Every structure is written in C-alpha cells, then in structure tokens.
C-alpha positions as CSV (number, residue, x, y, z in Angstrom):
1,M,-3.8,-17.9,13.6
2,S,-4.6,-14.9,11.4
3,Q,-8.1,-13.5,11.5
4,N,-9.0,-14.5,8.0
5,K,-8.4,-18.2,8.9
6,S,-10.5,-17.8,12.1
7,L,-13.7,-17.5,10.1
8,V,-15.1,-20.1,7.7
9,V,-18.3,-20.1,5.7
10,F,-20.8,-22.8,5.1
11,E,-23.7,-22.0,2.8
12,S,-23.2,-18.3,3.2
13,K,-23.2,-18.5,7.0
14,N,-20.1,-17.6,9.1
15,I,-18.7,-20.0,11.6
16,R,-16.1,-18.7,14.0
17,R,-13.2,-20.9,15.1
18,V,-10.0,-20.6,17.0
19,W,-6.7,-22.6,16.9
20,H,-6.3,-24.3,20.3
21,N,-4.2,-27.3,21.4
22,D,-3.0,-27.9,17.8
23,E,-6.5,-28.1,16.3
24,W,-9.5,-26.0,15.3
25,Y,-12.2,-25.5,17.8
26,Y,-15.5,-24.2,16.4
27,S,-18.2,-22.0,18.0
28,V,-21.0,-24.3,18.9
29,V,-23.6,-21.5,18.7
30,D,-22.5,-20.8,15.1
31,V,-22.8,-24.5,14.2
32,V,-26.2,-24.6,15.8
33,G,-27.2,-21.5,13.8
34,V,-26.3,-23.3,10.6
35,L,-28.1,-26.6,11.3
36,S,-31.2,-25.6,13.4
37,E,-34.3,-23.8,12.3
38,S,-34.4,-21.9,15.5
39,S,-34.3,-18.1,15.4
40,N,-32.6,-18.0,18.8
41,H,-29.4,-20.0,18.4
42,R,-28.2,-19.4,22.0
43,R,-31.5,-20.6,23.5
44,Y,-31.5,-23.7,21.3
45,W,-27.9,-24.5,22.3
46,S,-28.8,-24.0,26.0
47,D,-31.7,-26.4,25.7
48,L,-29.6,-28.9,23.7
49,K,-26.9,-29.0,26.4
50,I,-29.6,-30.1,28.9
51,K,-30.8,-32.8,26.5
52,L,-27.2,-34.0,25.9
53,K,-26.6,-34.3,29.7
54,E,-29.9,-36.3,30.1
55,E,-28.6,-38.6,27.3
56,G,-25.4,-39.2,29.3
57,F,-23.2,-37.0,27.2
58,E,-20.5,-35.6,29.5
59,L,-20.0,-32.1,28.3
60,Y,-17.0,-31.6,30.6
61,G,-13.9,-32.3,28.5
62,F,-15.8,-31.9,25.2
63,L,-16.5,-28.2,25.5
64,V,-14.0,-25.4,26.0
65,Q,-14.7,-21.8,26.7
66,L,-12.5,-19.8,24.4
67,K,-12.5,-16.1,23.4
68,L,-14.0,-15.4,20.0
69,L,-14.6,-12.2,18.2
70,S,-18.1,-10.9,18.3
71,S,-20.0,-8.5,16.1
72,D,-19.1,-5.6,18.3
73,S,-15.4,-6.2,17.6
74,K,-14.8,-7.5,21.2
75,K,-13.9,-11.0,22.3
76,Y,-16.1,-13.0,24.6
77,L,-15.8,-16.5,26.1
78,T,-17.8,-18.8,23.9
79,D,-18.6,-22.5,24.0
80,C,-16.2,-24.2,21.5
81,A,-15.7,-27.8,20.5
82,S,-13.2,-29.7,18.5
83,T,-14.1,-31.4,15.2
84,K,-14.7,-34.7,16.9
85,S,-17.0,-33.2,19.5
86,I,-18.9,-31.2,16.9
87,F,-19.7,-34.4,15.1
88,R,-21.3,-35.8,18.3
89,I,-23.3,-32.6,18.8
90,I,-24.5,-32.7,15.2
91,Q,-26.1,-36.1,15.8
92,S,-28.5,-34.5,18.3
93,I,-29.7,-31.8,15.9
94,P,-32.4,-33.0,13.4
95,S,-31.4,-31.2,10.2
96,K,-31.3,-32.0,6.5
97,K,-28.0,-30.0,6.4
98,A,-26.4,-32.4,8.9
99,E,-24.7,-34.7,6.3
100,P,-23.5,-31.9,3.9
101,F,-22.1,-30.2,7.0
102,K,-20.3,-33.3,8.2
103,L,-18.7,-33.7,4.8
104,W,-17.7,-30.0,4.7
105,L,-16.2,-30.2,8.2
106,A,-14.3,-33.4,7.4
107,Q,-12.9,-31.7,4.3
108,L,-11.7,-28.7,6.4
109,G,-9.9,-31.1,8.7
110,K,-8.3,-33.0,5.9
111,E,-7.0,-29.9,4.2
112,R,-5.6,-28.6,7.5
113,I,-3.7,-31.8,8.1
114,E,-2.3,-31.7,4.6
115,E,-1.3,-28.1,5.0
116,I,0.6,-28.8,8.2
117,Q,2.5,-31.5,6.4
118,D,3.1,-29.3,3.4
119,P,2.5,-25.6,3.9
120,E,2.9,-25.0,0.2
121,L,-0.5,-26.6,-0.4
122,A,-2.3,-23.7,1.4
123,Q,-0.7,-21.2,-1.0
124,N,-1.6,-23.4,-4.0
125,R,-5.3,-23.5,-2.9
126,V,-5.4,-19.7,-2.6
127,K,-3.8,-19.5,-6.1
128,E,-6.4,-21.9,-7.5
129,Y,-9.2,-19.8,-5.9
130,Y,-8.0,-16.6,-7.7
131,E,-7.4,-18.4,-11.0
132,M,-11.0,-19.7,-10.9
133,K,-12.2,-16.1,-10.4
134,G,-10.3,-15.1,-13.6
135,Y,-7.5,-13.0,-12.0
136,P,-4.3,-12.7,-14.2
137,K,-1.2,-14.5,-13.2
138,D,0.9,-11.4,-12.4
139,W,-1.8,-10.0,-10.2
140,I,-2.2,-13.4,-8.3
141,D,1.6,-13.5,-7.7
142,K,1.5,-10.1,-6.1
143,R,-1.6,-11.0,-4.1
144,L,0.0,-14.1,-2.7
145,R,3.1,-12.1,-1.8
146,G,0.9,-9.6,-0.1
147,I,-0.7,-12.3,2.0
148,A,2.7,-13.4,3.2
149,V,3.7,-9.9,4.1
150,R,0.4,-9.3,5.9
151,Q,0.9,-12.6,7.8
152,E,4.3,-11.5,8.9
153,L,2.9,-8.1,10.1
154,T,-0.1,-9.7,12.0
155,D,2.3,-12.2,13.7
156,E,4.4,-9.3,14.8
157,W,1.3,-7.5,16.2
158,G,0.2,-10.6,18.0
159,N,3.7,-11.1,19.6
160,R,3.5,-7.5,20.7
161,G,0.2,-7.8,22.5
162,V,-2.1,-6.4,19.9
163,Q,-5.6,-7.9,20.0
164,E,-7.2,-9.3,16.8
165,G,-10.3,-7.4,15.7
166,K,-10.6,-3.8,16.6
167,E,-6.9,-3.1,17.3
168,F,-5.8,-4.9,14.2
169,A,-8.3,-2.9,12.2
170,I,-7.1,0.4,13.7
171,L,-3.5,-0.2,12.9
172,T,-4.3,-1.5,9.4
173,N,-6.4,1.7,8.7
174,E,-3.5,3.9,9.8
175,I,-1.2,2.2,7.3
176,S,-3.8,2.4,4.5
177,K,-4.5,6.1,5.3
178,A,-0.9,7.1,5.2
179,T,-0.3,5.0,2.0
180,F,-3.3,6.0,-0.1
181,G,-4.4,9.2,1.5
182,V,-7.8,7.8,2.4
183,E,-9.2,5.5,5.1
184,I,-10.2,1.9,4.2
185,K,-13.9,2.8,4.3
186,K,-13.4,5.6,1.8
187,H,-11.1,3.4,-0.4
188,K,-13.9,0.8,-0.6
189,E,-16.3,3.6,-1.7
190,I,-13.9,4.6,-4.4
191,K,-13.8,0.9,-5.6
192,N,-17.6,0.8,-5.5
193,I,-17.6,-1.9,-2.9
194,P,-21.0,-1.9,-1.0
195,T,-20.7,-0.8,2.6
196,K,-22.1,-4.0,4.0
197,S,-20.3,-6.2,1.6
198,K,-17.7,-8.7,2.9
199,A,-15.7,-8.3,-0.2
200,N,-12.0,-7.9,0.5
201,L,-10.6,-4.5,-0.5
202,R,-7.3,-6.1,-1.5
203,D,-9.0,-8.4,-4.0
204,N,-10.2,-5.2,-5.7
205,M,-6.8,-3.5,-5.8
206,T,-4.7,-2.9,-8.9
207,D,-1.2,-4.2,-9.3
208,L,0.3,-0.9,-8.1
209,E,-2.0,-0.7,-5.2
210,L,-1.0,-4.2,-4.1
211,I,2.7,-3.2,-4.4
212,F,2.3,0.0,-2.3
213,N,0.1,-1.8,0.2
214,M,2.9,-4.5,0.6
215,L,5.5,-1.8,1.0
216,G,3.5,0.0,3.8
217,E,3.0,-3.2,5.7
218,K,6.5,-4.5,5.3
219,A,8.0,-1.1,6.3
220,T,5.8,-1.1,9.4
221,T,7.0,-4.6,10.4
222,E,10.6,-3.5,10.1
223,I,10.0,-0.4,12.1
224,H,8.4,-2.5,14.9
225,K,11.4,-4.7,14.9
226,T,14.0,-1.9,14.8
227,H,12.4,0.0,17.7
228,D,11.1,-3.1,19.5
229,S,7.8,-1.3,19.9
230,K,5.4,-2.7,22.4
231,K,2.7,-0.3,23.6
232,F,-0.3,0.2,21.3
233,G,0.3,3.9,21.0
234,K,3.9,3.3,19.7
235,L,2.7,0.6,17.3
236,K,0.2,3.1,15.9
237,E,2.9,5.6,15.4
238,D,5.0,3.0,13.6
239,S,2.0,2.1,11.4
240,K,1.7,5.7,10.3
241,K,5.4,5.9,9.5
242,G,5.3,2.6,7.6
243,G,2.4,3.8,5.6
244,K,4.0,7.2,4.9
245,I,7.0,5.4,3.3
246,A,4.6,3.7,0.9
247,G,2.7,7.0,0.4
248,N,5.9,8.9,-0.5
249,A,6.8,6.1,-2.9
C-alpha cells in the first residue's frame, strides 16, 4: 500500500499500519500511545503483554512482527495486530478514549471493505474531503488525477525494490527539483508551509504546478518501464530525467 495510506490519525495522533494478509495490521505501541496516559508507551506495552499472558490471552497468533517506518526514516520490526486483536487489547487498557477509538477503528474497517468492493468509493471520499475544505472543482479534478499518477509511480518503485520512506523521498525530491528548480523543502518555504507542519505540499499547489508535477512523475514512470531500470542509482537518474521533461515544459 502507498505510504499515505499506511498512516492514519486519531485525535491528532499518528497510528502506523501495514497491509498484511489482505487486512490492515496496526502498530500496537501507537495504539497504546493513544489510549494510555503513560509517557513511556513501549514500557506500558511490555507490561501489558505480561498482564495479558497472566489473564490467559495467548499472544502467539494475535501479534505479528512487521516492519514499520520509524521517525528516523528506517523500518523496524514492530508488534502489530489485526483489527480483531486490537479490540481485545483495548479491553485491557482503562481509558475514556476506548469507546471512541473502537468506533473509529470499526469505521476504518468498514470503509476499507467498501473500497475493496468498489474502488471508486475511495476516490469519492477524497473528493468530498477537498470539497469540504473549499477547493474548486477544477483543482480537485487535477489533484485526484495527480494521486492516481503518483500511485502508479510508487507502485513501479515498489516493484523495482525501492524502499518506502527515505528512498521514496529521495526520488520524489529529484523529480521535484528538476521540475520546479527547487527542492521540496525550499518549495514548502516558498508556499509559507511551516517546516514542522505535516501539510501536504501538493495540497498547496496551483493548477499549473499540479499539472507539471503530474507530468514529471508520469514521465519518470514511463522512463522506468522503457529502460526496465532496477538499481536505485539508475532509478534516481530516471527521476531526474522525468523531472527535467516537466521542467522544460
């Protein structure tokens, strides 16, 4: 799954997840961080695992160690659990947020099932999101098309062995730099987006910027396919060439 879908937010707190065995698995430490009052989420989860075992809860089969992106842009094996297992874990955490969190988690699962049955629903939900934020229809249409182009590119990267996180960021920055003449960080400064803000640069782009951004990413995808590029160094060269096509345009 794409990186933007691998992170969900509950009450302004990030929860990492990964698509595994045809369903979402959530970082247990992140869930504990949302529900508990502890300042040390990892210690809290370590103690809770001992308690669960004492209660007869067999953790084997309910927990899976999966690689999740950390704050240092590297992936580490992390305790993850399916929605069903997360519900069981929640019962052992005394928290006033437990019920709202259960409803939120259930809604996520419901929406995912609906989107599998009808992928158009996912696009419609994104469209509604931008409409509520007051974006004009023409801009929304370009943004949605840009999301599709981006997804095609990241799928291509994944198939060619590129790691989500740092490597995705490097290649994306190369395309952006060749397209607009500035790195993404500088582009955000130009848009007056605070350095620590999680605001998406693309959501702050003009119609023309979205068009050229799409062109750079689509050109990069086609170059990868044409040359059947595999090594990261070659993919980086392709990214520069794809961005240059958009830059020249």
